[in-house]
N, CA, C and O atoms as a MOPAC input file, in Angstrom:
PM7 MOZYME 1SCF
protein

 N     -3.05000 1    -5.53500 1    26.18400 1
 C     -3.13300 1    -4.63000 1    24.84900 1
 C     -4.02800 1    -5.72600 1    23.95000 1
 O     -3.85400 1    -6.94000 1    24.05800 1
 N     -5.08500 1    -5.07500 1    22.97800 1
 C     -5.76700 1    -5.96300 1    22.43300 1
 C     -4.99200 1    -6.30500 1    21.04100 1
 O     -4.04200 1    -5.60700 1    20.68400 1
 N     -5.44800 1    -7.41500 1    20.27400 1
 C     -4.57100 1    -7.89600 1    19.37400 1
 C     -4.63000 1    -6.78200 1    17.95200 1
 O     -3.64800 1    -6.63000 1    17.22500 1
 N     -5.84500 1    -6.12300 1    17.74700 1
 C     -5.84000 1    -5.07400 1    16.60700 1
 C     -4.76100 1    -3.88100 1    16.99200 1
 O     -4.05400 1    -3.37500 1    16.12100 1
 N     -4.70300 1    -3.48900 1    18.34500 1
 C     -3.77200 1    -2.37300 1    18.79600 1
 C     -2.42600 1    -2.94300 1    18.46800 1
 O     -1.75800 1    -2.15200 1    17.80200 1
 N     -1.86400 1    -4.00300 1    18.71600 1
 C     -0.52800 1    -4.65700 1    18.16500 1
 C     -0.61200 1    -4.57900 1    16.89900 1
 O      0.28800 1    -3.88200 1    16.43000 1
 N     -1.35100 1    -5.02400 1    16.11100 1
 C     -1.22700 1    -5.13100 1    14.66900 1
 C     -1.36800 1    -3.60900 1    14.05000 1
 O     -0.94400 1    -3.35500 1    12.92200 1
 N     -1.96800 1    -2.67300 1    14.84300 1
 C     -1.85500 1    -1.23400 1    14.34300 1
 C     -0.42900 1    -0.68300 1    14.65000 1
 O      0.18400 1    -0.10500 1    13.75300 1
 N     -0.01100 1    -0.80500 1    15.59600 1
 C      1.44800 1    -0.51800 1    15.96400 1
 C      2.76600 1    -1.09500 1    15.10600 1
 O      3.78400 1    -0.50500 1    14.74500 1
 N      2.40900 1    -2.26200 1    14.95200 1
 C      3.40300 1    -3.05900 1    13.98200 1
 C      3.18500 1    -2.90500 1    12.52800 1
 O      3.95300 1    -3.45600 1    11.74000 1
 N      2.15200 1    -2.16700 1    12.10700 1
 C      1.75200 1    -1.96700 1    10.65900 1
 C      2.61700 1    -0.60800 1    10.22000 1
 O      2.96100 1    -0.38100 1     9.06000 1
 N      2.87500 1     0.16600 1    11.24700 1
 C      3.69300 1     1.38400 1    10.98600 1
 C      4.65500 1     1.42400 1     9.71900 1
 O      4.61400 1     2.34600 1     8.90400 1
 N      5.46800 1     0.41200 1     9.62900 1
 C      6.48600 1     0.23400 1     8.81400 1
 C      7.33600 1     1.39100 1     8.04400 1
 O      7.67700 1     1.48200 1     6.86500 1
 N      7.54200 1     2.22300 1     9.14400 1
 C      8.44800 1     3.48300 1     8.80100 1
 C      7.97200 1     4.66500 1     8.39300 1
 O      8.70000 1     5.51600 1     7.88100 1
 N      6.66900 1     4.82400 1     8.59200 1
 C      5.95900 1     5.99100 1     8.45800 1
 C      6.01800 1     6.36300 1     9.93100 1
 O      5.45400 1     5.65700 1    10.76700 1
 N      6.51300 1     7.17200 1    10.17500 1
 C      6.53300 1     7.54100 1    11.78100 1
 C      5.49100 1     8.41200 1    12.12900 1
 O      4.64100 1     8.10300 1    12.96500 1
 N      5.50900 1     9.57800 1    11.48100 1
 C      4.42600 1    10.59500 1    11.84400 1
 C      3.10400 1    10.16900 1    11.45400 1
 O      2.23500 1    10.52200 1    12.25100 1
 N      2.75200 1     9.59300 1    10.57900 1
 C      1.69800 1     9.00000 1     9.84000 1
 C      0.79900 1     8.21400 1    10.92300 1
 O     -0.17100 1     8.62000 1    11.56300 1
 N      1.52700 1     6.77900 1    10.91900 1
 C      1.13500 1     5.57400 1    11.84900 1
 C      0.79600 1     6.28600 1    13.51800 1
 O     -0.25200 1     6.15800 1    14.15000 1
 N      1.94500 1     6.98500 1    13.90900 1
 C      1.67000 1     7.55800 1    15.19100 1
 C      0.55300 1     8.45300 1    15.36100 1
 O     -0.15300 1     8.31100 1    16.35900 1
 N      0.30000 1     9.34400 1    14.53300 1
 C     -0.75100 1    10.21900 1    14.75900 1
 C     -2.14000 1     9.50600 1    14.66300 1
 O     -3.04800 1     9.64800 1    15.48200 1
 N     -2.17100 1     8.78300 1    13.63900 1
 C     -3.55600 1     8.01500 1    13.22100 1
 C     -3.77800 1     7.08800 1    14.61300 1
 O     -4.89800 1     7.09700 1    15.12300 1
 N     -2.85400 1     6.40400 1    15.13600 1
 C     -3.14900 1     5.86900 1    16.45100 1
 C     -3.42200 1     6.51300 1    17.48700 1
 O     -4.11700 1     5.99200 1    18.36000 1
 N     -2.87400 1     7.94000 1    17.63000 1
 C     -2.97800 1     8.40100 1    18.56500 1
 C     -4.53400 1     9.10400 1    18.76900 1
 O     -5.16700 1     9.31900 1    19.80300 1
 N     -4.82400 1     9.32800 1    17.53700 1
 C     -6.37400 1     9.91700 1    17.44500 1
 C     -7.27300 1     8.94300 1    17.76300 1
 O     -8.14300 1     9.25500 1    18.57600 1
 N     -7.27100 1     7.63900 1    17.23700 1
 C     -8.12500 1     6.62300 1    17.22900 1
 C     -7.80000 1     5.91600 1    18.78600 1
 O     -8.81200 1     5.63400 1    19.42800 1
 N     -6.71500 1     5.66700 1    19.31500 1
 C     -6.72300 1     5.05000 1    20.42500 1
 C     -5.91100 1     5.42400 1    21.61600 1
 O     -5.68900 1     4.67600 1    22.56900 1
 N     -5.48600 1     6.65200 1    21.48000 1
 C     -4.84300 1     7.41300 1    22.46900 1
 C     -3.45700 1     7.62300 1    22.52200 1
 O     -2.79700 1     6.88600 1    21.78900 1
 N     -2.77500 1     8.54300 1    23.28800 1
 C     -1.45100 1     9.00700 1    23.13400 1
 C     -0.57400 1     7.94600 1    23.45300 1
 O      0.41800 1     7.86800 1    22.72800 1
 N     -0.70300 1     6.99300 1    24.48000 1
 C      0.10000 1     5.99800 1    24.82300 1
 C      0.59300 1     5.08500 1    23.71800 1
 O      1.78400 1     4.85500 1    23.50900 1
 N     -0.45900 1     4.56500 1    23.00100 1
 C     -0.44400 1     3.84800 1    21.91900 1
 C      0.31400 1     4.56200 1    20.66900 1
 O      1.20700 1     3.93700 1    20.09700 1
 N      0.03100 1     5.60500 1    20.33400 1
 C      0.62700 1     6.32700 1    19.62900 1
 C      2.20800 1     6.59900 1    19.71800 1
 O      3.01900 1     6.62600 1    18.79200 1
 N      2.38900 1     6.76500 1    20.90400 1
 C      3.73300 1     6.91000 1    21.39000 1
 C      4.54000 1     5.84400 1    21.30200 1
 O      5.73300 1     5.96500 1    21.02500 1
 N      3.84800 1     4.46600 1    21.57700 1
 C      4.73400 1     3.04700 1    21.36900 1
 C      4.77200 1     2.82200 1    19.83200 1
 O      5.76900 1     2.28400 1    19.35100 1
 N      3.79100 1     3.18600 1    19.07300 1
 C      4.06700 1     3.33300 1    17.47800 1
 C      5.32400 1     4.01100 1    16.76200 1
 O      5.96500 1     3.58900 1    15.80000 1
 N      5.51700 1     5.32800 1    17.59700 1
 C      6.31500 1     6.07000 1    17.06500 1
 C      7.93500 1     5.53500 1    17.45200 1
 O      8.97900 1     5.71100 1    16.82400 1
 N      7.69900 1     4.87700 1    18.63600 1
 C      9.14000 1     4.35800 1    19.17200 1
 C      9.29200 1     3.16100 1    18.36900 1
 O     10.41200 1     3.05200 1    17.87100 1
 N      8.40900 1     2.16600 1    18.08800 1
 C      8.59700 1     0.82300 1    17.27900 1
 C      9.10900 1     1.50400 1    15.84600 1
 O     10.13100 1     0.96000 1    15.42600 1
 N      8.79000 1     2.18700 1    15.32100 1
 C      8.88100 1     2.85500 1    13.96500 1
 C     10.45000 1     3.33800 1    13.83800 1
 O     11.18700 1     3.11200 1    12.87800 1
 N     10.80500 1     4.10200 1    15.11700 1
 C     12.15300 1     4.50300 1    15.09000 1
 C     13.20600 1     3.62100 1    15.16400 1
 O     14.16600 1     3.63100 1    14.39300 1
 N     13.00700 1     2.68400 1    16.28700 1
 C     13.93700 1     1.45900 1    16.56400 1
 C     13.97300 1     0.35000 1    15.48000 1
 O     14.91900 1    -0.43800 1    15.47200 1
 N     13.00100 1     0.26300 1    14.58800 1
 C     12.97600 1    -0.68800 1    13.57500 1
 C     14.00500 1     0.08100 1    12.41800 1
 O     14.86100 1    -0.50700 1    11.75700 1
 N     13.73600 1     1.33600 1    12.36500 1
 C     14.63800 1     1.77700 1    11.17600 1
 C     16.18200 1     1.91000 1    11.96500 1
 O     17.15100 1     1.80000 1    11.21500 1
 N     16.41400 1     2.10400 1    13.20700 1
 C     17.84000 1     2.07300 1    13.55600 1
 C     18.48900 1     0.70400 1    13.31600 1
 O     19.53200 1     0.47200 1    12.70500 1
 N     17.54900 1    -0.26700 1    14.00200 1
 C     18.07800 1    -1.65700 1    13.68300 1
 C     18.49100 1    -1.91700 1    12.40100 1
 O     19.54600 1    -2.51500 1    12.19100 1
 N     17.65800 1    -1.47100 1    11.38400 1
 C     17.92700 1    -1.77300 1    10.11300 1
 C     19.33400 1    -0.95900 1     9.49600 1
 O     20.18100 1    -1.38800 1     8.71200 1
 N     19.23700 1     0.27300 1    10.11600 1
 C     20.49200 1     1.05200 1     9.65900 1
 C     21.83900 1     0.39700 1     9.94900 1
 O     22.80600 1     0.28700 1     9.19500 1
 N     21.66700 1    -0.06900 1    11.37700 1
 C     22.95400 1    -0.76200 1    11.93400 1
 C     23.33300 1    -1.93800 1    11.71500 1
 O     24.52300 1    -2.25200 1    11.72400 1
 N     22.25800 1    -2.85600 1    11.46000 1
 C     22.44500 1    -4.37800 1    11.23400 1
 C     22.37500 1    -4.73900 1     9.95900 1
 O     22.70500 1    -5.88900 1     9.66900 1
 N     21.96200 1    -3.89400 1     9.00800 1
 C     21.82900 1    -4.47700 1     7.57900 1
 C     22.93600 1    -5.25900 1     7.06600 1
 O     22.78700 1    -6.37700 1     6.57300 1
 N     24.18400 1    -4.59000 1     7.19800 1
 C     25.44800 1    -5.61200 1     6.51900 1
 C     25.41200 1    -6.88700 1     7.38500 1
 O     25.57000 1    -7.94800 1     6.78100 1
 N     25.23400 1    -6.92500 1     8.65600 1
 C     25.20300 1    -8.13000 1     9.32700 1
 C     24.10800 1    -9.09000 1     8.71100 1
 O     24.49200 1   -10.24800 1     8.54600 1
 N     23.02300 1    -8.84900 1     8.40600 1
 C     21.88600 1    -9.47900 1     7.99600 1
 C     22.04300 1   -10.05100 1     6.78000 1
 O     21.72700 1   -11.22200 1     6.56900 1
 N     22.64200 1    -9.11700 1     5.71400 1
 C     22.98900 1    -9.58700 1     4.62800 1
 C     24.17000 1   -10.73400 1     4.56900 1
 O     23.98400 1   -11.71500 1     3.84800 1
 N     25.13300 1   -10.63500 1     5.17100 1
 C     26.20200 1   -11.67200 1     5.72100 1
 C     25.70400 1   -12.86500 1     6.19800 1
 O     26.07000 1   -13.92700 1     5.69400 1
 N     24.83800 1   -12.82000 1     7.19800 1
 C     24.27200 1   -13.83300 1     7.88800 1
 C     23.18000 1   -14.83000 1     6.85000 1
 O     23.39800 1   -15.96400 1     6.42300 1
 N     22.11800 1   -14.06700 1     6.66500 1
 C     21.19600 1   -14.54200 1     6.19400 1
 C     20.76200 1   -14.31400 1     4.39300 1
 O     19.83400 1   -14.85500 1     3.79200 1
 N     21.71100 1   -13.41000 1     3.89400 1
 C     21.35800 1   -13.29800 1     2.32300 1
 C     21.21000 1   -12.01600 1     2.33200 1
 O     21.20600 1   -11.34300 1     3.36300 1
 N     21.03500 1   -11.43400 1     0.82500 1
 C     20.49200 1   -10.07400 1     0.34800 1
 C     19.08300 1    -9.74800 1     0.49500 1
 O     18.67200 1    -8.60800 1     0.27900 1
 N     18.35200 1   -10.67200 1     0.84200 1
 C     16.86500 1   -10.32300 1     1.06200 1
 C     16.54600 1   -10.23200 1     2.41400 1
 O     15.39400 1    -9.85300 1     2.62200 1
 N     17.31500 1   -10.49900 1     3.52200 1
 C     17.02400 1   -10.54900 1     4.71600 1
 C     16.74000 1    -8.95700 1     5.08300 1
 O     15.85400 1    -8.75300 1     5.91200 1
 N     17.36200 1    -7.93800 1     4.57900 1
 C     17.24900 1    -6.63000 1     5.41300 1
 C     16.03500 1    -6.16400 1     5.02700 1
 O     15.64800 1    -5.15800 1     5.62200 1
 N     15.14500 1    -6.74500 1     3.97300 1
 C     13.69600 1    -6.10300 1     3.71500 1
 C     12.72700 1    -6.36800 1     4.83000 1
 O     11.78900 1    -5.60800 1     5.07100 1
 N     12.96700 1    -7.42100 1     5.47700 1
 C     12.12000 1    -8.05100 1     6.52400 1
 C     12.35300 1    -6.84200 1     7.90600 1
 O     11.47900 1    -6.40300 1     8.65400 1
 N     13.39200 1    -6.62200 1     7.90100 1
 C     13.76900 1    -5.66400 1     9.02700 1
 C     13.49800 1    -4.24100 1     8.88900 1
 O     13.03100 1    -3.56700 1     9.80800 1
 N     13.81100 1    -3.75800 1     7.66800 1
 C     13.18400 1    -2.20000 1     7.52000 1
 C     11.80500 1    -1.85000 1     7.20300 1
 O     11.01500 1    -2.71500 1     6.82400 1
 N     11.50500 1    -0.73400 1     7.32700 1
 C     10.14200 1    -0.28400 1     6.66200 1
 C     10.06300 1     0.39100 1     5.69600 1
 O     11.18500 1     0.73000 1     5.32000 1
 N      9.24900 1     0.77800 1     5.06900 1
 C      9.16100 1     1.38800 1     3.67900 1
 C     10.25400 1     2.69700 1     3.51100 1
 O     10.58000 1     3.12400 1     2.40300 1
 N     10.63900 1     3.12400 1     4.48700 1
 C     11.73000 1     4.32300 1     4.46700 1
 C     12.92400 1     3.98500 1     4.30400 1
 O     13.77100 1     4.80800 1     3.95600 1
 N     13.27900 1     2.35600 1     4.58900 1
 C     14.50200 1     1.90500 1     4.51900 1
 C     15.13400 1     1.79500 1     3.07100 1
 O     16.14600 1     1.12700 1     2.85700 1
 N     14.45200 1     2.50600 1     2.09200 1
 C     14.94800 1     2.00600 1     0.64400 1
 C     16.44200 1     2.38700 1     0.37600 1
 O     17.11600 1     1.69000 1    -0.38300 1
 N     16.91300 1     3.38300 1     0.93400 1
 C     18.41000 1     3.84800 1     0.79000 1
 C     19.21700 1     2.89900 1     1.46100 1
 O     20.20200 1     2.47100 1     0.85900 1
 N     18.96000 1     2.48000 1     2.65200 1
 C     19.96400 1     1.82300 1     3.29600 1
 C     19.89300 1     0.28700 1     2.38900 1
 O     20.94300 1    -0.32100 1     2.18200 1
 N     18.63800 1    -0.22200 1     1.91400 1
 C     18.62400 1    -1.48000 1     1.37200 1
 C     19.51800 1    -1.55900 1    -0.14000 1
 O     20.11700 1    -2.50700 1    -0.64500 1
 N     19.30500 1     0.01900 1    -0.66500 1
 C     19.88700 1    -0.00600 1    -2.03300 1
 C     21.37800 1    -0.08900 1    -1.78100 1
 O     21.97400 1    -0.84200 1    -2.55200 1
 N     22.12400 1     0.54300 1    -0.83800 1
 C     23.24800 1     0.78900 1    -0.69000 1
 C     24.11600 1    -0.62700 1     0.02100 1
 O     25.32500 1    -0.85200 1    -0.03400 1
 N     23.10900 1    -1.39100 1     0.63700 1
 C     23.83400 1    -2.59400 1     1.19700 1
 C     23.50000 1    -3.97400 1     0.18300 1
 O     24.27500 1    -4.89800 1    -0.06300 1
 N     22.24300 1    -3.80700 1    -0.26000 1
 C     22.09400 1    -4.99200 1    -1.04100 1
 C     22.03400 1    -4.83500 1    -2.72100 1
 O     21.78200 1    -5.78300 1    -3.46600 1
 N     22.26400 1    -3.70200 1    -3.09700 1
 C     22.36000 1    -3.49900 1    -4.67900 1
 C     21.00700 1    -3.22000 1    -5.14600 1
 O     20.02400 1    -3.36100 1    -4.41900 1
 N     20.94200 1    -2.73000 1    -6.64400 1
 C     20.03400 1    -2.32200 1    -7.37100 1
 C     18.85100 1    -3.03700 1    -7.53900 1
 O     17.70500 1    -2.59400 1    -7.46500 1
 N     19.29300 1    -4.43600 1    -7.82300 1
 C     18.25200 1    -5.44900 1    -8.14200 1
 C     17.31600 1    -5.68300 1    -6.84900 1
 O     16.08900 1    -5.67300 1    -6.94500 1
 N     17.87900 1    -5.85800 1    -5.84300 1
 C     17.10700 1    -5.96000 1    -4.68700 1
 C     16.39800 1    -5.20700 1    -4.28400 1
 O     15.32400 1    -5.57000 1    -3.80200 1
 N     16.82300 1    -3.67800 1    -4.35500 1
 C     16.09900 1    -2.41700 1    -4.28600 1
 C     14.67300 1    -2.54400 1    -4.83500 1
 O     13.63600 1    -2.25800 1    -4.23700 1
 N     14.80400 1    -3.02200 1    -6.07300 1
 C     13.42000 1    -3.16400 1    -6.94200 1
 C     12.51400 1    -4.16500 1    -6.30700 1
 O     11.30300 1    -3.94600 1    -6.34300 1
 N     13.00300 1    -5.31000 1    -5.69300 1
 C     12.29500 1    -6.37900 1    -5.03800 1
 C     11.65100 1    -5.60900 1    -3.92900 1
 O     10.45300 1    -5.66500 1    -3.65400 1
 N     12.50000 1    -4.92500 1    -3.35200 1
 C     11.92100 1    -4.13100 1    -1.82900 1
 C     10.89700 1    -3.23800 1    -2.18100 1
 O      9.81800 1    -3.20600 1    -1.59000 1
 N     11.23300 1    -2.41800 1    -3.24500 1
 C     10.08200 1    -1.42800 1    -3.51900 1
 C      8.72400 1    -2.20300 1    -3.91900 1
 O      7.63000 1    -1.71400 1    -3.64000 1
 N      8.82800 1    -3.20300 1    -4.46000 1
 C      7.45900 1    -3.92500 1    -4.84500 1
 C      6.61300 1    -4.28400 1    -3.59900 1
 O      5.48200 1    -3.85700 1    -3.36700 1
 N      7.37100 1    -5.17800 1    -2.79400 1
 C      7.27000 1    -5.63400 1    -1.52000 1
 C      6.82600 1    -4.52000 1    -0.61800 1
 O      5.79700 1    -4.81100 1    -0.00800 1
 N      7.25700 1    -3.45100 1    -0.38600 1
 C      6.85700 1    -2.26900 1     0.34100 1
 C      5.33900 1    -1.85900 1     0.26700 1
 O      4.48200 1    -1.73000 1     1.14200 1
 N      5.31800 1    -1.68100 1    -1.29300 1
 C      4.08900 1    -0.91200 1    -1.86900 1
 C      2.88000 1    -2.34500 1    -1.65300 1
 O      1.67600 1    -2.13800 1    -1.50300 1
 N      3.36900 1    -3.47000 1    -1.67100 1
 C      2.30000 1    -4.48200 1    -0.96500 1
 C      1.86800 1    -4.40700 1     0.27500 1
 O      0.69800 1    -4.58700 1     0.61400 1
 N      2.95100 1    -4.09200 1     1.13400 1
 C      2.82700 1    -3.80700 1     2.79700 1
 C      1.88300 1    -2.68200 1     2.77800 1
 O      0.81300 1    -2.69700 1     3.38700 1
 N      2.28700 1    -1.75500 1     2.09700 1
 C      1.27900 1    -0.30700 1     2.36200 1
 C     -0.02600 1    -0.64500 1     1.97700 1
 O     -0.90200 1    -0.10400 1     2.65300 1
 N     -0.38400 1    -1.35800 1     1.11500 1
 C     -1.92000 1    -1.58200 1     0.75300 1
 C     -2.31900 1    -2.67400 1     1.76600 1
 O     -3.53500 1    -2.63500 1     1.95200 1
 N     -1.69500 1    -3.65000 1     2.49300 1
 C     -2.17800 1    -4.46000 1     3.43000 1
 C     -2.47100 1    -3.94400 1     4.69000 1
 O     -3.37500 1    -4.33900 1     5.42700 1
 N     -1.18500 1    -2.49300 1     5.05100 1
 C     -1.41700 1    -1.93200 1     6.31800 1
 C     -2.77900 1    -1.11700 1     6.52500 1
 O     -3.30500 1    -0.93500 1     7.62300 1
 N     -3.32300 1    -0.60200 1     5.15600 1
 C     -4.17400 1     0.18000 1     5.18400 1
 C     -5.34500 1    -0.59300 1     5.56600 1
 O     -6.16400 1     0.04900 1     6.22300 1
 N     -5.65300 1    -1.87800 1     5.30900 1
 C     -6.57600 1    -2.66200 1     5.83400 1
 C     -6.82500 1    -2.86800 1     7.38400 1
 O     -7.90800 1    -3.14700 1     7.89900 1
 N     -5.45900 1    -2.65100 1     8.11100 1
 C     -5.22400 1    -2.92800 1     9.43100 1
 C     -5.80000 1    -1.44400 1    10.01600 1
 O     -6.44200 1    -1.57200 1    11.05800 1
 N     -5.69200 1    -0.28000 1     9.59300 1
 C     -6.13000 1     0.97800 1    10.07200 1
 C     -7.55800 1     1.18600 1    10.02000 1
 O     -8.20700 1     1.93900 1    10.74600 1
 N     -8.09700 1     0.25600 1     8.85200 1
 C     -9.92600 1     0.44800 1     8.91900 1
 C    -10.44400 1    -0.56600 1     9.75900 1
 O    -11.65300 1    -0.53200 1     9.98600 1
 N     -9.63100 1    -1.62600 1    10.35500 1
 C    -10.17400 1    -2.33700 1    11.56000 1
 C    -10.04300 1    -1.45000 1    12.62900 1
 O    -10.70000 1    -1.72800 1    13.63200 1
 N     -9.36700 1    -0.47200 1    12.65000 1
 C     -9.65100 1    -0.01200 1    14.19100 1
 C    -10.74900 1     1.06700 1    14.31800 1
 O    -11.06100 1     1.50200 1    15.42600 1

């Protein structure tokens, strides 16, 4: 697997249908399926382990685990102030991710 393919798969950040369809059209169904599964697993890990991450590493830890769609989990576990930080960071990741898809 090439580096750009890995970057595209990892840059889905919670947009299950969008990233998997874009990758499927540009690189094939196999990589699109891997992208879909990685997004679903990332969301499940965040859902189940966010409280443990908060207790172990602090309130900012679940931000790195979840994608853009994990806002409700982050708000519920970490509180409103952290949710605002999460919102700003997730939008920054969206802008950066757009650059990765242009490289494909």
